[in-house]
C-alpha positions in Angstrom: 29.3 -36.1 18.9 29.8 -32.3 19.1 32.7 -30.8 17.2 34.9 -28.2 18.9 33.7 -24.7 18.1 35.7 -22.7 15.6 37.0 -19.8 17.7 39.0 -18.3 14.8 35.7 -17.5 13.1 34.1 -15.8 16.0 33.2 -12.1 15.7 34.6 -10.0 18.6 31.7 -8.5 20.4 31.7 -6.4 23.6 28.0 -7.4 24.2 29.2 -10.9 24.8 30.6 -9.8 28.2 27.4 -8.1 29.4 25.5 -9.6 32.4 22.2 -9.9 30.5 23.8 -11.9 27.6 25.7 -14.2 29.9 22.7 -14.8 32.1 20.4 -15.5 29.1 22.9 -17.8 27.5 23.3 -19.7 30.8 19.5 -20.0 31.1 19.0 -21.3 27.5 21.8 -23.8 27.9 20.4 -24.9 31.2 17.1 -25.7 29.5 18.9 -27.8 27.0 18.3 -25.5 24.0 20.9 -26.1 21.3 22.8 -23.3 19.5 21.4 -24.4 16.1 17.8 -23.8 17.3 18.8 -20.3 18.4 20.3 -19.7 14.9 17.1 -20.9 13.4 15.0 -18.6 15.6 17.2 -15.7 14.4 16.5 -16.6 10.8 12.7 -16.6 11.6 13.0 -13.1 13.1 14.8 -12.0 10.0 12.1 -13.5 7.8 9.3 -11.7 9.8 11.3 -8.5 9.7 11.9 -8.7 6.0 8.2 -9.4 5.3 7.1 -6.5 7.4 9.6 -4.2 5.7 8.3 -5.3 2.3 4.7 -5.0 3.3 5.3 -1.5 4.7 5.7 -0.3 1.1 2.1 -1.0 0.3 0.4 0.7 3.3 0.2 4.2 4.7 -0.3 5.9 8.1 -0.1 4.0 11.3 -0.1 0.5 9.7 3.1 1.5 7.9 4.6 2.9 11.1 3.7 -0.1 13.1 5.2 -2.5 10.5 8.4 -0.5 10.6 8.7 -0.5 14.3 8.1 -4.2 14.6 10.6 -4.8 11.8 13.2 -2.8 13.7 12.5 -5.0 16.8 12.9 -8.1 14.6 16.3 -6.9 13.3 17.5 -6.5 16.9 16.1 -9.8 18.0 17.9 -11.4 15.0 21.2 -9.9 16.3 20.4 -11.1 19.9 20.0 -14.7 18.5 23.3 -14.3 16.6 25.0 -13.4 19.8 23.4 -16.1 22.0 23.9 -19.0 19.6 27.6 -18.6 19.7 27.7 -18.2 23.5 25.5 -21.3 24.0 27.8 -23.3 21.6 31.1 -22.1 22.9 30.7 -21.1 26.6 28.2 -23.9 27.4 29.1 -26.6 25.0 25.6 -26.9 23.3 26.9 -26.8 19.7 26.6 -29.6 17.1 28.5 -31.0 14.2 26.3 -28.8 12.0 27.2 -25.7 13.9 29.4 -24.2 11.1 26.5 -24.4 8.7 24.0 -22.9 11.1 26.5 -20.2 12.1 27.0 -18.9 8.5 24.2 -19.9 6.1 21.2 -18.4 8.1 23.1 -15.2 8.5 23.5 -14.8 4.7 19.8 -15.5 4.2 18.8 -13.1 6.9 20.8 -10.3 5.4 19.1 -10.8 2.1 15.6 -11.0 3.6 16.0 -7.8 5.6 17.9 -5.7 3.0 15.8 -6.8 0.0 12.7 -6.4 2.1 13.7 -2.8 3.0 14.1 -2.1 -0.7 10.5 -3.0 -1.4 9.5 -0.9 1.6 11.3 2.1 0.2 9.5 1.8 -3.2 7.1 4.8 -3.7 5.3 6.4 -6.5 8.1 9.0 -6.8 11.0 6.5 -6.4 10.8 3.0 -8.0 14.5 2.2 -7.4 14.0 0.9 -3.9 14.0 -2.8 -4.7 17.2 -2.4 -6.8 18.9 -0.5 -4.0 17.8 -3.2 -1.5 19.1 -6.0 -3.6 22.3 -4.2 -4.2 22.9 -3.8 -0.5 22.0 -7.5 0.0 24.5 -8.7 -2.6 27.2 -6.6 -1.1 26.4 -7.9 2.4 26.8 -11.4 1.2 30.0 -10.5 -0.6 31.6 -9.2 2.6 31.1 -12.7 4.1 32.4 -14.3 1.0 35.7 -12.3 1.1 36.0 -13.2 4.8 35.5 -16.9 4.2 37.8 -16.8 1.2 40.6 -15.5 3.4 39.9 -18.3 6.0 40.0 -20.8 3.2 43.4 -19.6 2.3 44.6 -20.1 5.9 44.2 -16.5 7.3 42.2 -15.4 10.4 38.7 -14.2 9.8 38.6 -10.5 8.9 35.6 -8.7 10.5 36.8 -5.2 9.6 34.3 -2.5 8.6 33.2 0.2 8.3 29.9 -1.6 7.8 30.2 -5.2 9.0 27.0 -7.0 10.0 26.4 -5.2 13.3 26.8 -1.8 11.8 24.6 -2.6 8.8 21.9 -3.7 11.0 22.3 -0.7 13.3 21.8 1.6 10.2 18.8 -0.4 9.1 17.2 -0.4 12.5 17.7 3.4 12.8 16.2 3.9 9.3 13.1 1.9 10.3 12.6 3.8 13.5 12.9 7.2 11.8 10.8 6.1 8.8 7.9 5.2 11.1 7.5 8.9 11.7 7.7 10.1 8.1 4.0 11.1 8.0 4.9 13.9 10.4 6.8 15.7 7.6 4.8 14.1 4.7 7.6 11.8 3.8 7.3 8.3 2.5 10.2 6.0 1.7 12.9 8.6 1.7 14.4 7.5 5.0 14.6 3.8 4.1 16.1 4.7 0.7 18.7 6.9 2.4 19.5 4.1 4.9 19.9 1.5 2.1 22.2 3.9 0.2 24.4 4.4 3.3 24.5 0.6 3.7 25.3 -0.1 0.1 28.2 2.5 0.0 29.5 1.5 3.4 29.3 -2.2 2.6 31.1 -1.7 -0.8 33.9 0.1 1.1 34.0 -2.9 3.5 34.3 -5.4 0.6 37.2 -3.3 -0.9 38.9 -3.0 2.5 38.7 -6.7 3.2 39.9 -7.6 -0.2 42.8 -5.3 0.2 43.6 -6.8 3.6 43.5 -10.3 2.0 45.8 -9.2 -0.9 48.3 -7.7 1.6 48.3 -11.0 3.6 48.9 -13.0 0.4 51.7 -10.7 -0.6 53.3 -11.0 2.9 53.0 -14.8 2.7 54.9 -14.7 -0.5 
C-alpha cells in the first residue's frame, strides 16, 4: 500500500514545470523506478561529491581542479534527484509508505556530507579553520530543516523561506567549486571554498532566524 503524498511539505520549484524534468520523471516512472530509489541515488551523489570535496584539500594542480568540477556536478545531480523523486512520487504515484523518511533523512545527510566535505577541501597551510567552517554550515543547514519541521509538527504549513534554503545553499557551493577549480591561475588555494562556506553559514543563520521568527509570529497569531 502506498500512502498519499504529503503535498503540504513540498518545496515550490519552478523547475518542476520544465519539459525536461517532466519528461525524465515520466520515463523513470514508466520504467517502474520508485521515488525512494531516486532519493537514495541523490544521497549517493552527495556522498561522492562530499568525498571529492574533502579529497581536493590534499591534492594540487589539475587533480584538485578535476575533483572540484566533478564535485560540482555531483551537487547538481543530487538536486536533480531531489526534484525527480517528488515528481515520480506525486505526479506518477510511485511513492511508498516510507516516502516521508526518504524525502527528509537523506537530504539532511547529504547537506552534512557536502558542506563538511567542502570544509576539509578548504583547509590549507595558511587556513586551518576550513573544517570548522564546513561543520558550522552543515549544522545550520540541518537546523533550517528542523525549524521547518517543528512548525509542521505544530500544525503550520512548511516554511521554505530563505535567503539560503537548500537550493540556494547548493547554488553557492556549486559556484564556489567551479571557481575554486581555477584557483591555480591566480595562485590561490582554498580561499574560494572558504568564502563560499562563509556565505552559506551567514545566509543559513539568517534563514534559521527568519524561519524561527515566522514560526513565533504564527504561534502568536494562533493565540
